C-alpha positions, 0 to 999 in steps of 0.5 A: 859822193852820192849821185842823183839817179837819172830820173832826178836829172830829168825832173823839174825843180820840184822833183829834184827837191823831193829826190834830194830829200829822199836820198838824204833820208835813204842814206841814213838807212835803207837796210834798217830792219824793225817790226812794230805794232801801231801805238803811241810814240814818245811825245815832247812836252812843252818846256816848263816855265818859272814864275817870271816866264823864263824856261825852267831847267830841263833834262836833255830831250829824248832823241826819239822822233815824234811819231804815231803809227795810226790804228787805221789806214790813213785816208789819202789819195795819190795819182796812179800810173794813169794819172788819175787820183786813187784812194787807198779806200778803193781797196776796202774790205780787202787785206792790203800790203802797202809797199813804199819804194822808189826806182833808185832804191836797190832793196826796193827793186829786189822786193818787187818779184816777191810782192808780185808772187805774194799777190798771186799766191794769196789770191784766194785771200783777196790780198791786194798789194799796192805800191807807193813810189816816192819818185817821178811819174816818168821813172815809175811808169817806165820801171813798172812797164819794163819789170811787169809790175802787175799790182796798182802803183801810186806815185808820190812825186807830189804828196809822197812825203805827206803819205809817209808822214800819214803812216807815222814814218820817216822816209826810210825805204823800203817799208811795208804796211800790212792792213786787215780787211777792216782797215786796221794796221796789223804791223809795219815792216821797215827794210827789205821784206823776206818771204818767211817774214811776209808769210808769217805776217800774212798768215796771222793777218788771215787768222784775224780776218777769219775770226780765229785770232784776236788782233793783239794775239796776232801782233804778239805772234808776229813780234815773236816770230820775226825776232826768231827769223831775224836770227836766221840767215835763210830768206 
């Protein structure tokens, strides 16, 4: 039996619905790992119909979900820890690492020291980490304060599921989106982020921003590199 986190027991009806949905999705696979470049997902066509208007025989539907990861970071706005709305466009002209997480998600919590370290280590590249928490505002505010989260955190207590969909994703946490200075999504990592993976992706993203590498070449190297790293036991 899955128990609701303490924040859910304190939340109102809206918060309980959100957290119940998220827990159901989370149970399907916090630790799913895949790295994908933006592009078109498989679409389901409308069923063909015969001359009499009745549906024609169709092959079994493809089980893959309909998803499209956008080429550009979506124009969305969510409240920050200060309660004021903040748009991802506030960090225009900076490389972004957008991390979707929740306080009740164990691999999400494990990532936070790495995210803090990456922002410090990549200060010369002006990397900006932005967290989007699919959780209640009170829980996020308390956790961020007690764990010294020093990068911006937006709260998806309301609007969080729409933000996930805007990135073409299902609600499987954590996942991280890497965006270059031009607002283009370089790649998206589902599952707990590891240091070597992050450095590989950020190095190629920096090459793109510096004009040393094309976007397609960067994505190809990221794909090959992460496949090699997935077979390694080192962090």
